[in-house]
C-alpha positions as CSV (number, residue, x, y, z in Angstrom):
1,M,58.7,-67.3,48.8
2,N,61.0,-69.3,46.5
3,N,58.3,-72.1,46.4
4,N,55.7,-69.6,45.3
5,F,57.9,-68.3,42.5
6,S,58.6,-71.8,41.3
7,K,54.9,-72.6,41.3
8,L,54.2,-69.3,39.4
9,G,56.9,-70.2,36.8
10,K,55.5,-73.7,36.4
11,Q,51.9,-72.3,36.0
12,L,53.1,-69.8,33.4
13,W,54.9,-72.5,31.5
14,D,51.7,-74.7,31.6
15,I,49.7,-71.7,30.3
16,W,52.3,-71.2,27.5
17,G,51.9,-74.8,26.5
18,Q,48.1,-74.4,26.1
19,L,48.5,-71.3,23.8
20,G,48.1,-71.8,20.0
21,A,50.5,-70.6,17.3
22,S,48.6,-67.3,16.7
23,Q,48.5,-66.5,20.4
24,R,52.2,-67.1,20.7
25,I,52.9,-64.8,17.8
26,S,50.8,-62.2,19.3
27,V,52.7,-62.5,22.6
28,F,56.0,-62.3,20.8
29,A,54.8,-59.2,18.7
30,A,53.5,-57.4,21.8
31,T,56.7,-58.1,23.7
32,F,58.9,-57.0,20.8
33,V,56.9,-53.7,20.3
34,L,57.1,-53.0,24.0
35,V,60.8,-53.7,24.2
36,A,61.5,-51.7,21.0
37,G,59.4,-48.7,22.3
38,L,61.2,-48.7,25.6
39,A,64.6,-48.9,23.8
40,A,63.7,-46.1,21.4
41,T,62.5,-43.9,24.2
42,A,65.7,-44.5,26.2
43,F,67.9,-43.9,23.1
44,L,66.1,-40.7,22.1
45,S,66.0,-39.3,25.6
46,S,69.8,-39.9,26.0
47,R,70.7,-38.7,22.5
48,Q,72.4,-35.3,22.2
49,D,71.3,-33.0,19.4
50,Y,74.3,-31.4,17.6
51,A,74.2,-28.2,15.5
52,L,76.9,-26.8,13.2
53,L,79.3,-24.5,14.9
54,Y,81.6,-23.6,12.0
55,G,81.8,-25.0,8.5
56,G,84.2,-24.9,5.6
57,L,87.3,-24.4,7.8
58,S,90.8,-25.2,6.8
59,E,92.7,-27.9,8.6
60,A,94.7,-25.4,10.6
61,E,91.6,-23.4,11.7
62,A,89.7,-26.6,12.4
63,A,92.5,-27.7,14.6
64,K,92.4,-24.4,16.6
65,V,88.7,-24.8,17.1
66,V,88.9,-28.4,18.3
67,A,91.7,-27.4,20.7
68,A,89.6,-24.6,22.1
69,L,86.6,-27.0,22.6
70,D,88.9,-29.5,24.3
71,D,90.1,-26.9,26.7
72,A,86.4,-25.9,27.4
73,K,85.5,-29.6,27.9
74,V,82.7,-29.3,25.4
75,A,81.6,-32.4,23.4
76,Y,81.9,-32.0,19.6
77,K,81.6,-33.9,16.3
78,I,83.9,-33.4,13.3
79,N,82.2,-33.7,10.0
80,G,83.6,-33.6,6.5
81,S,84.7,-30.4,4.7
82,G,86.1,-28.8,7.8
83,S,82.8,-28.7,9.7
84,V,82.6,-28.8,13.5
85,S,79.3,-29.4,15.4
86,V,78.5,-29.0,19.1
87,A,75.5,-29.4,21.3
88,A,72.6,-27.3,19.9
89,D,72.1,-25.4,23.2
90,K,75.8,-24.4,23.2
91,V,76.3,-23.1,19.7
92,Y,75.9,-19.4,20.3
93,L,77.8,-19.5,23.6
94,M,80.8,-21.2,22.1
95,R,80.8,-18.9,19.1
96,M,81.1,-15.9,21.4
97,Q,83.7,-17.5,23.5
98,L,85.8,-18.5,20.5
99,A,85.4,-15.0,19.0
100,S,86.8,-13.5,22.2
101,K,89.9,-15.6,21.5
102,G,90.1,-14.6,17.9
103,I,89.2,-18.1,16.6
104,P,88.7,-18.7,13.8
105,Q,90.9,-16.1,12.1
106,G,90.4,-17.3,8.6
107,D,93.2,-18.0,6.0
108,G,96.2,-15.7,6.4
109,V,97.0,-13.0,8.8
110,G,95.1,-9.8,8.9
111,F,95.6,-6.4,10.6
112,E,95.4,-8.2,14.0
113,I,99.1,-8.6,13.6
114,F,99.5,-5.1,14.8
115,D,97.5,-5.6,18.0
116,K,100.5,-6.7,19.9
117,P,103.1,-3.9,20.2
118,N,106.6,-4.7,19.0
119,F,109.3,-2.4,20.1
120,G,112.6,-2.2,18.3
121,I,111.3,-3.6,15.1
122,S,113.0,-2.6,11.9
123,D,111.4,-0.7,9.0
124,F,111.8,-3.6,6.7
125,V,110.0,-6.0,9.1
126,Q,107.3,-3.4,9.6
127,R,106.7,-3.0,5.9
128,A,106.7,-6.8,5.4
129,N,104.1,-7.2,8.2
130,Y,101.9,-4.5,6.6
131,L,102.1,-6.3,3.3
132,R,101.1,-9.6,5.0
133,A,98.2,-8.0,6.8
134,L,97.0,-6.3,3.6
135,Q,97.1,-9.6,1.7
136,G,95.3,-11.4,4.4
137,E,92.5,-8.9,4.7
138,L,92.0,-8.9,0.9
139,S,91.9,-12.7,0.9
140,R,89.2,-12.8,3.6
141,T,87.2,-10.1,1.8
142,I,87.3,-11.9,-1.6
143,S,86.3,-15.2,0.1
144,Q,83.1,-13.6,1.2
145,L,81.8,-13.8,-2.4
146,D,79.2,-16.5,-3.0
147,E,81.1,-18.0,-5.9
148,I,84.5,-18.1,-4.1
149,K,85.4,-20.9,-1.7
150,S,88.8,-19.6,-0.8
151,S,91.4,-17.1,-2.2
152,R,94.9,-15.9,-1.8
153,V,96.4,-12.5,-2.7
154,M,100.0,-11.7,-3.6
155,I,101.1,-8.1,-3.9
156,V,104.4,-6.8,-5.2
157,L,105.3,-3.2,-4.3
158,P,108.4,-1.4,-5.6
159,E,111.0,-0.4,-3.1
160,N,111.0,3.1,-1.8
161,R,113.9,5.0,-3.4
162,L,114.9,8.6,-3.8
163,L,114.7,8.3,-7.6
164,L,111.5,6.9,-8.9
165,D,111.6,4.4,-11.8
166,K,108.5,4.8,-14.0
167,E,109.0,1.3,-15.4
168,K,108.4,-0.2,-11.9
169,Y,104.9,-0.2,-10.7
170,P,102.8,-2.2,-8.1
171,T,101.3,-5.5,-9.3
172,A,99.1,-8.1,-7.7
173,S,98.0,-11.7,-8.3
174,V,94.8,-13.3,-7.0
175,F,94.3,-17.0,-6.8
176,V,90.7,-18.1,-6.3
177,R,89.1,-21.5,-5.7
178,V,85.6,-21.5,-7.2
179,R,82.8,-23.4,-5.6
180,G,81.8,-26.5,-7.7
181,N,84.5,-25.8,-10.3
182,S,82.2,-23.5,-12.1
183,Q,83.2,-20.6,-14.4
184,L,83.5,-17.3,-12.6
185,P,81.5,-14.6,-14.3
186,S,83.2,-11.5,-15.7
187,S,81.4,-9.2,-13.3
188,S,82.9,-11.0,-10.3
189,I,86.4,-10.9,-11.9
190,N,86.2,-7.2,-12.5
191,S,84.9,-6.7,-8.9
192,I,88.0,-8.6,-7.6
193,R,90.4,-6.6,-9.7
194,F,88.9,-3.2,-8.7
195,L,88.8,-4.3,-5.1
196,V,92.4,-5.1,-5.0
197,A,93.5,-2.1,-7.1
198,N,91.6,0.4,-4.8
199,S,93.2,-1.2,-1.7
200,V,96.8,-0.7,-2.8
201,E,98.3,2.8,-3.5
202,G,99.3,3.2,-7.1
203,L,97.9,-0.1,-8.3
204,K,95.8,-0.2,-11.5
205,P,93.1,-2.7,-12.3
206,N,95.0,-3.7,-15.4
207,H,97.9,-4.8,-13.3
208,V,95.9,-7.3,-11.3
209,S,95.9,-10.9,-12.5
210,V,93.2,-13.4,-11.5
211,V,93.8,-17.2,-11.7
212,D,91.4,-20.0,-10.7
213,N,92.1,-23.5,-9.3
214,L,91.7,-25.0,-12.8
215,G,94.6,-23.1,-14.1
216,N,92.6,-20.6,-16.2
217,V,93.7,-17.0,-16.4
218,L,90.5,-15.1,-15.8
219,S,91.8,-11.6,-16.2
220,E,92.5,-10.0,-19.6
221,N,94.9,-7.2,-20.6
222,T,92.5,-4.3,-21.0
223,D,95.2,-1.6,-21.1
224,N,93.9,0.9,-23.7
225,D,97.5,2.1,-24.3
226,S,98.5,-1.3,-25.8
227,L,97.5,-2.7,-29.1
228,S,96.4,-6.1,-27.5
229,G,94.3,-4.3,-25.0
230,L,92.6,-2.2,-27.6
231,S,92.0,-5.3,-29.8
232,A,90.5,-7.2,-26.9
233,T,88.2,-4.3,-26.0
234,Q,87.1,-4.0,-29.6
235,L,86.4,-7.7,-30.0
236,Q,84.4,-7.8,-26.7
237,A,82.3,-4.8,-27.8
238,R,81.6,-6.4,-31.2
239,R,80.7,-9.7,-29.6
240,N,78.4,-8.0,-27.2
241,L,76.7,-6.2,-30.0
242,E,76.2,-9.3,-32.1
243,Q,74.9,-11.3,-29.2
244,Y,72.4,-8.6,-28.3
245,L,71.1,-8.4,-31.9
246,S,70.9,-12.2,-32.3
247,K,69.1,-12.7,-29.0
248,K,66.7,-9.9,-29.9
249,A,65.7,-11.3,-33.3
250,Q,65.6,-15.0,-32.1
251,E,63.3,-14.2,-29.1
252,M,60.9,-12.5,-31.5
253,L,60.9,-15.4,-34.0
254,E,60.5,-18.0,-31.2
255,K,57.4,-16.1,-30.0
256,V,55.9,-16.6,-33.5
257,L,57.3,-20.0,-34.5
258,G,57.8,-21.7,-31.1
259,P,60.9,-22.5,-29.0
260,G,63.8,-24.0,-30.9
261,Q,62.3,-23.3,-34.3
262,A,64.7,-20.5,-35.3
263,I,68.4,-19.9,-35.3
264,V,69.8,-16.4,-35.7
265,R,73.4,-15.3,-36.2
266,V,74.4,-11.7,-36.7
267,S,77.7,-10.3,-38.0
268,A,78.4,-6.7,-37.3
269,E,81.2,-4.7,-39.0
270,V,82.0,-1.9,-36.6
271,N,84.1,1.2,-37.5
272,Y,86.7,1.8,-34.8
273,D,88.3,4.8,-36.6
274,S,88.3,8.0,-34.6
275,I,88.4,11.0,-37.1
276,T,88.7,14.7,-36.4
277,R,87.8,16.8,-39.4
278,S,88.3,20.6,-39.9
279,E,86.7,22.2,-43.0
280,E,86.8,25.9,-44.1
281,K,84.8,27.2,-47.1
282,Y,84.9,30.7,-48.8
283,D,82.0,32.1,-50.9
284,P,83.1,34.9,-53.3
285,D,79.6,35.8,-54.2
286,G,78.8,36.7,-50.6
287,Q,81.4,39.5,-50.3
288,V,80.6,42.5,-48.1
289,I,82.4,45.9,-47.8
290,R,84.2,45.9,-44.5
291,S,86.1,49.3,-44.8
292,Q,86.6,52.0,-47.5
293,T,89.4,54.7,-47.6
294,K,89.4,57.7,-50.0
295,G,92.5,60.1,-50.4
296,D,92.7,63.4,-52.4
297,E,96.2,64.9,-53.1
298,T,97.1,68.2,-55.1
299,I,100.8,69.2,-56.0
300,D,101.9,72.7,-57.4
301,T,105.4,73.1,-59.0
302,A,107.3,76.2,-60.5
303,T,110.5,76.0,-62.6
304,T,112.6,78.6,-64.6
305,Q,113.9,78.3,-68.1
306,N,117.6,79.5,-68.9
307,N,118.1,80.9,-72.4
308,T,121.9,82.1,-72.1
309,A,124.7,80.7,-74.2
310,A,127.0,78.3,-72.9
311,G,130.2,79.6,-71.4
312,I,131.4,81.7,-68.5
313,T,128.3,83.8,-68.5
314,A,126.1,80.9,-68.1
315,N,128.2,79.6,-65.2
316,T,128.4,82.8,-63.2
317,P,125.6,83.5,-60.7
318,A,123.1,86.1,-61.9
319,D,122.0,89.1,-59.9
320,T,118.6,88.5,-59.1
321,N,118.0,92.0,-58.0
322,G,119.2,93.5,-61.1
323,P,117.3,94.4,-64.2
324,S,118.8,91.6,-66.0
325,A,117.1,88.9,-63.9
326,S,114.0,88.8,-65.9
327,A,116.0,88.5,-69.0
328,T,117.9,85.6,-67.8
329,G,115.1,83.0,-68.1
330,A,111.3,82.4,-68.1
331,L,109.4,81.0,-65.0
332,N,107.3,77.7,-65.6
333,K,104.4,76.7,-63.2
334,S,102.5,73.3,-63.0
335,K,99.6,71.8,-60.8
336,N,98.9,68.0,-60.3
337,S,95.8,66.5,-58.5
338,K,95.5,62.8,-57.4
339,V,92.5,61.0,-55.8
340,T,93.1,57.5,-54.1
341,T,90.2,55.3,-53.0
342,T,90.9,52.0,-51.0
343,V,88.0,49.6,-50.4
344,A,88.3,46.4,-48.2
345,Y,85.7,43.6,-48.7
346,E,84.8,40.7,-46.2
347,I,84.4,37.4,-48.0
348,N,81.8,34.9,-46.5
349,R,83.7,32.0,-44.8
350,V,82.3,28.7,-43.2
351,H,84.6,26.9,-40.7
352,T,83.4,23.4,-39.6
353,D,85.1,21.1,-37.0
354,S,83.7,17.6,-36.7
355,V,84.8,14.6,-34.6
356,Q,83.8,11.0,-35.5
357,V,84.1,8.7,-32.5
358,A,84.8,5.0,-32.8
359,G,82.0,2.5,-32.6
360,G,79.9,3.3,-35.6
361,L,78.1,0.5,-37.4
362,K,79.4,0.1,-41.0
363,R,77.7,-3.0,-42.2
364,L,75.3,-5.6,-40.7
365,T,74.6,-9.1,-42.0
366,A,72.3,-11.6,-40.5
367,A,71.7,-15.3,-41.3
368,I,68.4,-16.7,-40.1
369,T,67.3,-20.4,-40.4
370,V,63.7,-21.4,-39.5
371,A,62.5,-25.0,-39.2
372,E,60.1,-26.5,-41.7
373,Q,56.5,-26.9,-40.6
374,M,55.7,-30.5,-39.8
375,Q,52.2,-32.0,-39.9
376,G,51.1,-35.4,-38.7
377,T,52.6,-37.8,-36.2
378,G,54.7,-41.0,-36.5
379,A,55.0,-42.3,-40.1
380,D,52.5,-39.8,-41.4
381,R,54.6,-36.8,-40.2
382,K,55.8,-34.8,-43.2
383,A,57.1,-31.3,-43.9
384,V,54.9,-28.5,-45.3
385,P,56.9,-25.6,-46.8
386,R,56.0,-22.1,-46.1
387,T,54.7,-19.8,-48.8
388,T,56.7,-16.9,-50.3
389,E,54.5,-14.4,-48.6
390,E,55.1,-15.9,-45.2
391,M,58.9,-15.9,-45.7
392,D,58.8,-12.2,-46.8
393,K,56.9,-11.3,-43.7
394,L,59.4,-13.0,-41.5
395,R,62.3,-11.3,-43.4
396,R,60.7,-7.9,-43.0
397,I,60.1,-8.5,-39.3
398,V,63.7,-9.5,-38.7
399,T,65.1,-6.6,-40.8
400,S,63.1,-4.1,-38.8
401,A,64.1,-5.7,-35.5
402,L,67.8,-5.6,-36.3
403,G,67.6,-2.1,-37.7
404,A,69.2,-3.2,-41.0
405,D,69.6,-0.5,-43.7
406,I,69.6,-2.0,-47.3
407,A,71.0,1.3,-48.7
408,R,74.0,1.0,-46.4
409,G,74.7,-2.5,-47.7
410,D,73.1,-4.5,-44.9
411,S,71.8,-7.9,-45.8
412,V,69.4,-10.4,-44.1
413,A,69.3,-14.0,-45.4
414,L,66.3,-16.0,-44.3
415,E,66.1,-19.7,-45.2
416,E,63.7,-22.5,-44.3
417,L,65.5,-25.8,-43.7
418,P,64.6,-29.1,-41.9
419,F,66.1,-29.3,-38.4
420,N,67.8,-32.6,-37.3
421,D,65.7,-33.3,-34.2
422,T,66.5,-37.1,-34.1
423,F,68.7,-36.8,-31.1
424,A,66.3,-34.6,-29.3
425,T,63.4,-36.9,-30.1
426,D,65.3,-40.0,-28.9
427,L,66.4,-38.2,-25.8
428,T,62.9,-37.1,-25.1
429,T,61.6,-40.7,-25.6
430,I,64.3,-42.0,-23.2
431,L,63.5,-39.4,-20.6
432,D,59.8,-40.1,-20.8
433,T,60.4,-43.8,-20.5
434,Q,62.8,-43.3,-17.6
435,T,60.3,-40.9,-15.9
436,K,57.5,-43.5,-16.2
437,K,59.7,-46.2,-14.8
438,D,60.7,-44.0,-11.9
439,F,57.1,-43.1,-11.3
440,W,55.9,-46.7,-11.2
441,W,58.8,-47.9,-9.2
442,T,58.2,-45.1,-6.6
443,L,54.5,-45.9,-6.5
444,A,55.2,-49.6,-6.1
445,T,57.8,-49.0,-3.4
446,N,55.4,-46.7,-1.5
447,L,52.5,-49.3,-1.8
448,A,54.7,-52.3,-1.0
449,Y,55.1,-51.6,2.7
450,P,51.3,-50.9,3.3
451,A,50.4,-54.0,1.3
452,L,52.9,-56.1,3.3
453,G,51.4,-54.8,6.5
454,V,47.9,-55.5,5.4
455,G,48.9,-59.0,4.2
456,S,50.5,-59.7,7.5
457,L,47.4,-58.5,9.4
458,L,45.2,-60.7,7.2
459,L,47.4,-63.7,7.8
460,L,47.3,-63.2,11.5
461,L,43.5,-62.9,11.4
462,R,43.3,-66.1,9.5
463,I,45.5,-67.9,11.9
464,F,43.4,-66.6,14.8
465,K,40.2,-67.9,13.2
466,Q,41.7,-71.3,12.6
467,T,43.0,-71.7,16.2
468,P,40.6,-73.4,18.6
469,I,39.5,-71.3,21.6
470,Q,40.7,-72.7,24.9
471,E,39.3,-71.4,28.1
472,I,42.0,-70.8,30.7
473,P,40.9,-70.1,34.3
474,M,42.1,-66.8,35.4
475,G,42.5,-65.4,38.8
476,V,43.4,-68.8,40.3
477,P,45.8,-68.8,43.2
478,V,49.2,-70.3,42.7
479,G,49.2,-74.1,43.0
480,R,45.4,-74.6,42.5
481,L,45.6,-75.9,39.0
482,T,46.0,-79.6,38.2
483,P,46.7,-80.4,34.5
484,T,45.5,-83.7,33.0
485,T,47.6,-85.2,30.2
486,N,47.0,-88.0,27.7
487,S,49.1,-90.9,26.7
488,K,51.3,-88.7,24.4
489,G,52.0,-86.3,27.3
490,K,49.8,-83.5,25.9
491,I,47.6,-81.6,28.3
492,T,44.0,-82.3,27.6
493,E,42.4,-80.3,30.4
494,I,43.1,-78.3,33.5
495,N,41.4,-79.2,36.8
496,F,41.0,-76.8,39.7
497,D,41.9,-78.0,43.2
498,P,40.8,-75.5,45.8
499,Q,43.2,-77.0,48.4
500,P,44.9,-80.4,48.2
501,N,43.0,-83.0,50.3
502,V,41.2,-80.3,52.3
503,V,38.0,-78.4,51.3
504,T,36.5,-76.0,53.8
505,V,33.4,-73.9,53.6
506,D,35.4,-70.7,54.0
507,V,37.6,-71.6,51.0
508,L,34.6,-72.5,48.9
509,N,32.7,-69.2,49.8
510,R,35.8,-67.1,49.0
511,L,36.5,-68.8,45.6
512,I,32.8,-68.6,44.6
513,K,32.8,-64.9,45.5
514,D,36.0,-64.2,43.6
515,N,35.3,-66.1,40.3
516,P,31.9,-67.9,40.2
517,N,32.3,-69.1,36.6
518,N,35.7,-70.8,37.1
519,M,34.5,-72.1,40.5
520,T,31.5,-73.8,38.9
521,S,33.7,-75.5,36.4
522,A,36.2,-76.6,39.1
523,I,33.4,-78.0,41.3
524,R,31.9,-79.9,38.4
525,D,35.3,-81.5,37.7
526,W,35.9,-82.2,41.3
527,M,32.5,-83.9,41.7
528,N,33.1,-86.1,38.6
529,R,36.6,-87.0,39.6
530,G,35.5,-90.4,40.9
531,R,33.6,-91.3,37.7
532,P,36.1,-90.9,34.9
533,T,34.6,-93.8,32.8
534,E,31.2,-92.3,32.7
535,T,32.5,-88.9,32.0
536,A,34.5,-90.2,29.0
537,A,31.5,-92.2,27.7
538,A,29.3,-89.2,28.1
539,R,31.8,-87.1,26.2
540,N,32.0,-89.7,23.4
541,E,28.3,-89.7,23.1
């Protein structure tokens, strides 16, 4: 057996020596492709596909997850940014198992702190635990916002006392880490403030401060009872009005002139005075009788006239029954009549109560600049001013869009000026050049590999064509080939020896049946073995 293997190896080495350069390259390439394919198949079949289990974990939470995976003897991979990956077929199973253990809990402690009963705990510790749980739950909730990466909430509650102090009220501070260090929009800030305020008893949104990781105070004092809060609200309202009017006019002009061909700035003077007016007017010409009273009075009076002399007689009472009574004095009678009329009139009265709320527009001014029209390209490019009629049309359009009232004192200034577009033009040229370079580089890169492959294939074909074809007997048993070498040791031909020193009819019949072509060549060489000179001369001829 060992002798057969040695003969096989020697025969293969002799065959390798007869191969040309192109044939050897082909054998090397086929062997390399075969080995690489087997290696890739083995690698891919043994490779484990990992999927994300949890991402964006803190170091403490990631450590808990890794410890749980180690206990469960599950293979895992730790990536950057607190990401842990496990086998793809075990992701959901491990999530459920970790959730049953309360992992991950997130930053801070939530209301799960009360899951375990604690007997004999003091009221102070219970209150502190409640405050910790509330802060943790709010932090987790705020972190669910798309713009927020992580957050922390600190709440300050006044102590419970018998006598309340109005100057002490709940406050809260929120620290947020924004994704990508971007600016948090005002809507998200207000959402955070109202979320925290509505979660704490007695806490107002104005008493919640929001700070980001860049050190910016995102919340503003909007307390309407303070002068600073009122000023901030008024300034924000005025800014919103000016931005709305500017955007409205600029969008309309850009539809007519083109993008970037107009600049609009609006200044609005807003009346923030709140006035309550009460007015009462009387019209004397519009009087009406409301009531009328008429009184008639008659008075009768009778008096006597004394004609006696002065003295005792005059001072003594007279006898009225006596005859001298009539002689004493004369009787005077009088009658008075009086009529009184009282008339009450209702005067026409107008009473008016009016309230003027803040926010009225007192005056509006707008400054609009439009770019000059340009005609031509390159050195022939020049500005063509617009006509007065065109400028008046644009001014009327803007005035109507802004709702400006000339009688109120509003003004709209429209000017045509050349825009400095040198930077934009240079930037556009640079971008176009860079885009073209990237396009051609990408195209060249994509075509280089196919071109290299085609070139290699053409080179191999050329080498194959230039290599002489050598016929190698195939299907010959081991030890039946006898190579012939020249003076330099190079094999010139290969002779077939059916069996050393012994040729039987059975052997010849079997070899002719197996491979008649090779057998014919071998018999010819065997028959000419005794005439080498003639064979060489014949070959030379």
